[in-house]
Steps between C-alpha positions, in 0.01 A plus 500: 500500500436726205796726615715195519411392165581847359847492673570158372395594135761806540780263631438243223491759222832647602683184637734506203494875424823585664331715771745357758789433268708775669551221763782299338525146647774357286747618232656847447378800682307752269575874504231714659262619234628253233278203586216453227184345597279281274162636609316825436574750773213732391235230502641387850442846629141506343424164666613624845303812468189289420542304825442812707666718764719229672648395173566869389691548827675168453598615150641836655694302759644265228624796323734569795654154452708505183709229649201265472339598163646601163546869431231508225235389765641757742452774245152386414402483859632837572259642247208306668207740539218438728218571258201496744183696487437752777293407801172705517570815727224378740711199601795720548301749728378193692854391577613840594201566750539142650859546563506870604183509679338810340330593171727605209321835497614573855853360459593702187396842364491356157526141350546412134284220399710432192807283592856630435610139451361148536703186577402140600535561872424881549336804329630845550273820529587857523363701795546827691513540877323774692820686544560508122752218480487305180523126561475168318290236667615131441206270580520116505232323301232307684560131559836505329693380811279180529563416126872545533521274825303233315734508198801487711368176682464334160833609371666370842387142416653513165822649628540235765443229237763659268751516788457127568485359146711716278869581488431860433279510812766368709744748374280817513266394786178647352322474841753741653476735206117484516508580871698809419235582218231472761671706747544764227129495414407524871712815521360644181140443641582679821478882424590585855841341436540688173416820675786415753736428203415841348582674835826314545619557139414868544718533815791288353513694166465828662874579456438493121305814421464388126281216622140501646276237648141589538382467866189328620205655685509286813151570617368394162690172458398141579575142385287561189523888450825698442465883477818683400625814320401520146807464277500737196746491227595276218638140484876469450447324158284792373719808561473734208833626337407853589475403862860367481639827357332686784620261780788262499399149613850382593463617868173312528644179369818518720290586816262203428790259484666629812173508688417150414841371599458675823154352556623142431834488688452752767138454583447150376206540266472404139223675284471201264313675223650859418372497142397795289140491613593567855724793435406842379661837444299761693434853385755633750776298350504211765477123439201346682513143611182324599317164494701338763293186552774263416778566749740225608687522830854387511651382838823671622733199455369429148544869425870485600551210265321668217713811555825296495394332188444821314831627623674186387327511166605857433860422587483175271566260786304209362602237776384724767166555321464128488587471868231753597249318296580168659470670841143617456371206283414133547710229328284233344574141403788476246612856552766570245752727688766490231247615232350764730840654574615491137201642340449776773869586457481533129178701511638754751820532296291582195296753713822673639657526160180631319346836557167414346366205721257630756501415883146343468608275220801387708289413811256304284781325328640413836168344602483304175840364542423387857182337399663300215765390751231361746519793736160652624547871553273716731213684308637834619800460271268477196294783623815710533604416138155571364488833688835611381391400146190694517692807642735480212204491260353807660826685506551435111152660453583789722869567411652269248841663556513396873790270580313261749808304592683809616193616722469150646875489590486827656190437691618165640771701679241729641291198606804359691550830682125529576498146632797570717342811643186296574699230668666772734147613624446522873268193510755285309789627718312439811414141383860423418608642849262275670627198320862597575420545864343162511808346344740671743274386795449143404807429302758438780252278684425293193869463420576381861217237466649366190850470620362332821331237301799460285742453787265242671458307164123558525466712163240341290353580156149404417407394160127557445471379140453133598204584713301691235163368396600491124771242566246277705237549238747387225601192712133412543441529120785277431365234763156538346637438149685193608210361691269559195760330276503205728123480521488526104745216465316282748167559337634404158694193621198373712267549198727299286509215759124510543450468117596131553236436761167375354183692603128518406518885464683612199551836315613505139565131531735535801436472878309814594688557828841458320389757229388754761844476691672534154301811386539655850886443476502667158305799602725552806811462299393741212401756762830462677687556176277793398564661847873461479525652146269798569557606853868409555608737234294775631651461850846477359443835313371674804781378730779606261374863498754705695524879600790708552864522392710241320 
């Protein structure tokens, strides 16, 4: 209850602050980054940090949704720091020994008791293996998983209430968004999954010698312990001018963009948080990429739509961009198709005519237009926009002279060729051959059956919509409402007639039985009206949601 009270106080404090004013319900659509809020973003970040680990992570995830919150809040949340005191090294040693099944002194030749870094979920220590390999050990803090699960349970009840009772909730569907947040947290708590991500990214980025992904030590990894190569070097936002004169950073920036586009559109994975803290320039001149706890997987069909969307945006085809967005989104009640097409076309035309608008801003602007037009987009689209935006920020730090648009256009062509080669693999060709064989074998017989039924006038089409349980449920609701209305009218009418019958038992000066019937009729009638006003609108909104093309 204390936790619920803390969350309620936070919600009440910022209910009119503009935190979610990025979601426009009426009126003109604001431009991305131009929507001022009325609250204090810095204080909002401070209050989130005071609530602990779960809300720090929630703030970090909110920073990836500039389609939902104003730009000044996004900027403040991106600067969110997890100011936490380090856990005593004895607790860290206990977690390592419990998970790896041996004393720290036997597992490592040398273990540094002073942490390299400390965050709300994990603490990192430096160590050396018996073969001389320098490693970093990421250790999950004790009992942190239980705390996160408890907070998620509390937030889930608030999200469900917001979805049912607020217009913004019906538009955004906070429960679905919180489910994605919980899924991300579970992945971040599973260091075995992060070790697998490091291995996959290392294989996928191997064609780019400028990039390096530190590899895990498989025998020293568990759900709460991740042991990987120590990453030396400097952060990309702390490169000295002398270093720039010795080594040009342009090849590193271009390779980073190309590698990430391959990772997204060829391999179907989005590293949602490629910020300067996760990228370092190593002493041997490579760009190291690490901290892959937040990786989103993109299904192949959605990947194709996102690739078509970027191609259409680069070519300035606004209507095709809008069509691709509709194909992957859910149309809500009162979806404004005309506004969506018009605003998307205008924005894509501005992007095609300008050489300064970044691809990340374009994708996030597309999401904002869709949301304002009552179209719910998949979360992967916002992650793509945020990832591209972060990449562009990193590239500006590494090599301000890099033309990101040209690199993106050239790499998209390479992505198409890579996807084509992947589709022509032996496994895919064998699968297609089997389907073709099935068609050739069964096609003539099925065609003969159809023609025979047609010749004998026995061809029938079965419509299953009338047999669905939802239709029967709605008919039953209508019948119940009619019955309740008739009972209410009968109760009121009978109570009025009984008022004229004298009796010894009175209530408020009227016959007691008549008053009881009257009050019962009023209660039933008010309940019927309340049910109609509250639940009918919710059902209508849910039934009008549609997926797919126009």
